[in-house]
C-alpha positions in Angstrom: 65.3 105.5 102.6 65.7 104.1 99.1 68.3 104.3 96.4 66.0 106.0 93.9 65.4 109.0 96.2 69.2 109.2 96.7 69.9 109.2 93.0 67.3 111.9 92.3 68.6 114.0 95.2 72.1 114.0 93.8 70.9 114.4 90.2 69.2 117.6 91.2 72.3 118.9 92.9 71.5 118.0 96.5 73.9 117.2 99.3 73.9 113.6 100.5 73.9 112.9 104.2 76.2 110.4 105.9 73.3 108.1 106.4 72.4 108.1 102.7 76.0 107.5 101.6 76.4 104.6 104.2 73.1 103.1 102.8 74.4 103.3 99.3 77.8 101.7 100.2 76.2 98.9 102.2 73.8 98.1 99.3 76.6 98.2 96.8 78.6 95.6 98.8 75.8 93.3 99.8 74.2 93.4 96.3 70.9 94.8 97.4 71.5 97.8 95.1 71.9 96.6 91.5 74.8 97.8 89.3 72.6 99.9 87.1 71.4 102.0 90.1 75.0 102.3 91.5 76.1 103.5 88.0 73.3 106.0 87.9 74.4 107.5 91.2 78.0 107.5 90.1 77.0 109.5 87.0 75.0 111.9 89.2 78.0 112.4 91.4 80.3 112.9 88.4 78.0 115.6 86.9 77.0 117.3 90.2 80.0 116.8 92.3 80.5 116.3 96.0 81.5 118.8 98.7 84.4 118.2 101.1 82.1 116.7 103.8 80.3 114.3 101.3 83.7 113.2 100.0 84.9 112.3 103.5 81.6 110.4 104.3 82.0 108.4 101.0 85.7 107.6 101.7 85.0 106.6 105.3 82.1 104.3 104.3 84.3 102.7 101.7 87.1 102.2 104.1 84.8 100.5 106.6 83.2 98.2 104.0 85.7 95.4 104.6 88.8 94.6 106.8 90.4 97.5 108.7 93.8 97.0 110.1 94.6 97.9 113.7 98.2 98.8 113.9 98.0 100.1 117.5 100.2 97.2 118.8 103.1 98.4 116.7 105.1 101.0 118.6 105.7 104.4 117.1 103.9 106.5 114.6 103.2 104.4 111.5 103.6 106.3 108.2 102.4 105.1 104.8 103.3 106.3 101.4 101.2 106.4 98.2 101.9 107.3 94.6 99.3 108.1 92.1 101.4 106.2 89.6 103.5 107.0 86.6 106.1 105.5 84.2 109.2 104.2 85.9 108.0 104.9 89.4 110.2 102.7 91.6 110.3 104.9 94.7 108.7 102.6 97.2 111.7 100.2 97.9 114.0 103.2 98.4 111.6 105.4 100.4 110.4 102.7 102.7 114.0 101.6 103.4 115.1 105.1 104.2 112.2 105.8 106.5 112.4 102.5 108.3 116.2 102.9 108.8 115.4 106.3 110.4 113.1 104.6 112.9 109.7 105.2 111.2 107.6 102.0 111.1 106.1 101.4 107.7 103.3 98.9 107.2 102.5 99.1 103.5 99.9 97.3 101.4 100.3 97.7 97.7 98.2 96.7 94.7 99.1 94.9 91.5 99.4 97.2 88.6 97.2 97.5 85.5 98.6 99.1 82.4 102.3 99.9 81.7 104.0 97.7 84.3 103.2 95.7 87.3 102.6 97.4 90.6 105.0 97.6 93.5 104.3 94.0 94.7 104.9 92.7 91.1 108.2 94.5 91.0 109.3 93.1 94.4 108.4 89.6 93.2 111.1 89.9 90.6 113.4 89.4 93.6 113.9 85.5 93.8 111.8 84.1 96.6 110.2 87.4 97.8 106.8 86.7 99.3 104.1 89.4 99.0 101.3 87.4 100.7 101.7 87.4 104.5 99.0 86.7 107.1 98.2 89.6 109.4 100.1 88.3 112.4 103.3 87.8 110.4 102.8 91.2 108.7 102.5 93.0 112.1 105.4 91.1 113.6 107.7 92.0 110.7 106.9 95.7 111.1 107.6 95.4 114.8 111.0 93.6 114.4 112.3 94.9 111.0 110.5 98.2 110.9 108.9 97.7 107.4 106.9 95.3 105.4 105.4 95.7 101.9 102.7 93.2 101.0 99.8 92.7 98.6 96.5 94.1 99.6 94.1 91.9 101.6 91.3 90.2 99.6 88.7 91.9 101.7 90.2 95.4 101.9 87.6 98.0 100.8 85.3 95.7 98.8 83.2 98.8 98.0 86.0 100.4 96.2 86.6 97.3 94.0 82.9 97.3 93.0 82.7 101.0 92.4 86.1 101.2 90.5 85.0 98.5 88.1 81.7 100.4 87.4 83.5 103.7 87.0 85.8 102.2 84.5 83.0 101.1 82.2 80.5 104.1 82.7 82.8 107.1 81.9 82.9 108.3 85.5 86.6 108.0 86.4 87.7 111.6 86.1 86.0 113.1 89.2 88.1 114.4 92.1 85.8 113.1 94.8 85.6 109.6 93.3 89.3 109.4 92.6 90.2 110.7 96.0 87.8 108.4 97.9 89.1 105.4 95.9 92.7 106.1 96.9 92.1 107.3 100.4 89.7 104.5 101.4 92.4 102.0 101.0 94.9 104.1 102.9 92.5 104.6 105.8 91.7 100.9 105.9 95.4 100.1 106.0 95.6 101.7 109.5 98.7 103.9 109.4 98.8 107.2 111.5 100.0 109.3 108.6 100.3 109.2 104.8 102.7 110.9 102.4 101.3 111.3 98.9 103.3 111.5 95.7 100.9 113.1 93.3 102.2 112.9 89.7 101.5 115.3 86.9 102.5 115.3 83.2 102.3 113.2 80.1 102.9 109.9 81.9 100.5 110.6 84.8 96.7 110.6 85.3 96.7 114.3 86.2 98.2 116.3 83.3 98.9 119.6 84.9 100.5 120.7 88.3 97.3 122.6 89.0 95.1 119.5 88.7 97.6 117.5 90.7 97.4 120.1 93.5 93.6 120.0 93.6 93.7 116.2 93.9 96.3 116.4 96.6 94.3 119.0 98.6 91.2 116.8 98.4 93.1 113.7 99.7 94.8 115.7 102.4 91.4 117.1 103.5 90.0 113.5 103.7 93.0 112.3 105.7 92.9 115.1 108.2 89.1 114.6 108.7 90.0 111.0 109.6 92.7 112.2 112.1 95.7 111.3 109.9 98.9 113.2 109.6 99.2 114.2 105.9 101.7 115.5 103.4 101.8 115.6 99.6 104.6 116.0 97.1 103.6 117.2 93.6 106.2 115.7 91.2 106.8 115.7 87.5 105.9 112.8 85.1 106.4 114.5 81.8 109.2 111.9 81.1 109.8 108.6 82.8 111.3 108.7 86.3 114.9 107.4 86.1 116.0 105.3 83.2 114.3 101.9 83.9 110.7 101.0 83.1 109.6 97.5 83.9 109.7 95.2 86.9 113.1 93.6 87.5 114.8 96.5 85.8 113.1 99.0 88.2 114.2 97.0 91.2 117.7 97.0 89.9 117.6 100.8 89.6 116.1 101.2 93.1 118.9 99.1 94.5 121.5 101.2 92.6 120.0 104.3 94.3 120.2 102.6 97.7 123.9 101.8 96.9 124.5 105.5 96.5 124.4 105.7 92.7 121.5 105.6 90.3 119.7 108.4 88.5 119.7 111.8 90.1 115.9 112.3 89.7 115.0 109.1 91.4 117.4 110.0 94.3 116.0 113.5 94.6 112.4 112.4 94.7 113.0 109.5 97.1 114.8 111.8 99.5 111.9 114.3 99.4 109.3 111.6 100.1 111.4 109.9 102.8 112.1 113.2 104.6 108.3 113.8 104.7 107.8 110.4 106.2 110.5 111.0 108.8 109.0 114.4 109.7 105.4 113.0 110.0 106.8 110.1 112.0 108.3 112.7 114.4 111.9 111.4 114.0 112.9 115.0 113.0 111.5 118.4 114.1 111.3 120.1 110.7 111.9 119.5 107.0 115.5 120.5 107.1 116.5 118.1 109.8 114.3 115.4 108.3 116.1 115.8 104.9 119.4 115.6 106.7 118.3 112.3 108.4 117.1 110.9 105.1 120.4 111.7 103.4 122.3 110.1 106.3 120.3 106.9 106.0 120.9 106.7 102.2 124.6 107.8 102.1 125.7 105.6 105.1 124.2 102.5 103.5 121.8 101.9 106.4 118.8 102.1 104.1 120.4 99.5 101.8 120.9 97.2 104.8 117.3 97.8 105.9 116.1 96.8 102.4 118.1 93.6 102.6 116.7 92.9 106.0 113.1 93.3 104.7 113.9 91.0 101.7 115.2 88.3 104.1 112.2 88.6 106.3 109.8 88.1 103.3 111.7 85.0 102.1 113.7 86.7 99.3 117.3 86.4 98.2 119.0 89.4 99.9 122.1 88.9 97.9 120.5 91.2 95.3 121.4 94.3 97.3 125.1 93.5 96.4 124.6 91.7 93.1 121.8 93.1 90.9 122.6 90.6 88.1 120.4 88.2 90.2 117.5 90.3 88.9 117.1 88.9 85.4 116.6 91.0 82.2 114.8 89.5 79.1 117.1 87.6 76.8 115.7 89.2 73.7 117.0 92.8 73.2 116.1 95.5 70.6 117.9 98.8 70.3 116.4 102.3 69.5 118.8 104.7 67.9 118.6 108.4 67.1 117.4 109.2 63.5 119.0 112.6 63.6 121.4 114.9 65.5 120.0 117.3 68.1 118.6 117.8 71.6 116.1 115.5 73.2 113.2 117.9 73.7 110.6 115.4 75.0 110.2 111.8 75.9 106.5 110.9 75.9 105.9 108.9 79.0 102.7 107.3 77.7 104.6 105.9 74.7 107.4 104.5 76.8 104.9 103.0 79.2 103.0 101.4 76.4 106.3 100.1 74.9 107.1 98.4 78.2 103.6 96.8 78.3 104.0 95.6 74.7 107.3 94.0 75.7 105.4 92.0 78.4 106.0 94.1 81.5 102.3 95.2 82.1 98.8 93.8 82.1 95.4 94.9 80.8 93.4 92.6 83.2 94.3 91.6 86.8 94.4 88.0 85.9 96.9 88.5 83.1 100.5 87.2 83.6 103.4 89.6 83.2 107.0 89.1 82.2 109.1 90.5 85.1 112.2 90.4 82.9 110.7 92.7 80.3 111.1 96.4 80.2 112.8 99.5 78.7 116.1 101.1 79.6 116.6 104.7 78.5 120.1 105.9 77.5 119.0 109.4 76.8 116.9 111.8 78.8 115.2 115.2 78.1 117.9 117.9 77.5 120.6 115.5 76.3 122.4 116.2 73.0 122.6 113.1 70.8 124.3 112.3 67.5 122.6 110.5 64.6 122.8 106.7 65.3 123.4 107.1 69.0 121.7 104.6 71.4 118.5 106.1 72.9 117.0 103.1 74.5 116.9 99.3 74.8 113.8 97.1 75.0 114.1 93.7 76.8 111.6 90.8 76.6 111.1 87.1 76.1 110.5 87.2 72.4 111.9 89.0 69.3 108.4 89.7 68.1 107.4 91.5 71.4 110.6 93.5 71.7 110.5 94.7 68.1 106.8 95.7 68.5 107.7 97.5 71.7 110.7 99.2 70.0 108.4 100.7 67.3 106.3 102.3 70.1 109.4 103.4 71.9 110.8 105.3 68.8 107.6 107.4 68.8 108.3 108.6 72.3 111.5 110.5 71.5 111.2 114.1 70.1 114.4 115.8 68.9 115.0 119.5 68.2 117.8 121.8 67.3 117.7 123.7 70.6 117.7 122.5 74.2 114.3 122.5 75.8 113.2 124.8 78.6 113.7 123.0 81.9 111.0 122.5 84.6 111.4 121.2 88.2 111.1 117.5 89.2 109.2 118.6 92.4 106.7 121.4 91.8 105.4 121.8 95.3 105.1 120.2 98.7 101.9 120.5 100.6 102.6 120.2 104.4 
């Protein structure tokens, strides 16, 4: 077996065997297959595609390329949650807290974000003292005792994905369902949970632009998970405008806590309840969707989810006073306002532009080694469908310098589209695949 034959086979439209895929992944990780040959095979896959079985073989090989967590010593059915990402996506603290309060163990590893804002662990680190690096024993013990832990991904989790993702990024081979799905699901399989709830975004501020494409991605990931013996569910949700009103790091944690307190934006609450109810159902703490949703609402409305979040914060060294006093989560001292240039209805808020504004303010990074300003971000004061008067406040940009916030504000202004008539509405949740 050699890599040239494998490249030629896929170039000509052939189906790769498990052995051939395993050979490729091993060579990719140990360096025996050079990057130019790995890139050639990625392009062949991009152009010729992979069937369902090949995609599972690739995902499994990537998951097994490094550390694989064994969560079997933690009682109960462990359920993970993954979002394909979007602008203002702060659901994890809320969803994990609701599910854990309902008795579903959640052992979650999250990455650091590239692009608009930090990832989940960056956002959680805006809580004073919050530790995202725990050794395996402490991680497992916290899930057993508290019911939930959210930490940064292990340095040796899916090394094959790290190498292939870097190559895909510079060879024009990102937009392929098999490669996207295997990248996401390999990390989820290696994390060891019994089931996974996927939040697959679609729209202007998401990677998948249409509900149809999002469904295809979700179906591919569900197929992979089921082939690996996992319980799977996927929610297809809208990202044509930012989720909620806060985009950043500390500002998003503020908003997540407000939702846990029983307030916060309706769209964040609705999506979090849907995702949490799926986790509760897969975790067999409810018999069906209706009873799972009732349980999720009870955890949120009773304050038990808020208390669970505080418990998780304390266990990870953070200042749990934030669940009562969100002012402990700092916002940037420099502030720039964006006001409406005309009277009318907000017909669109381009998520990409808002996300880029947050990054320009300092909330995001272009490279993993870049520092981010956790106090930077954007607060929206108007959403799609709102009627505004000329001069009305649309948004605020926060950051550590006037130069950054003014640059971000210019980008933010470009995001708002105003018209004389209200826009046609569309759902926050398009479909749930159970």
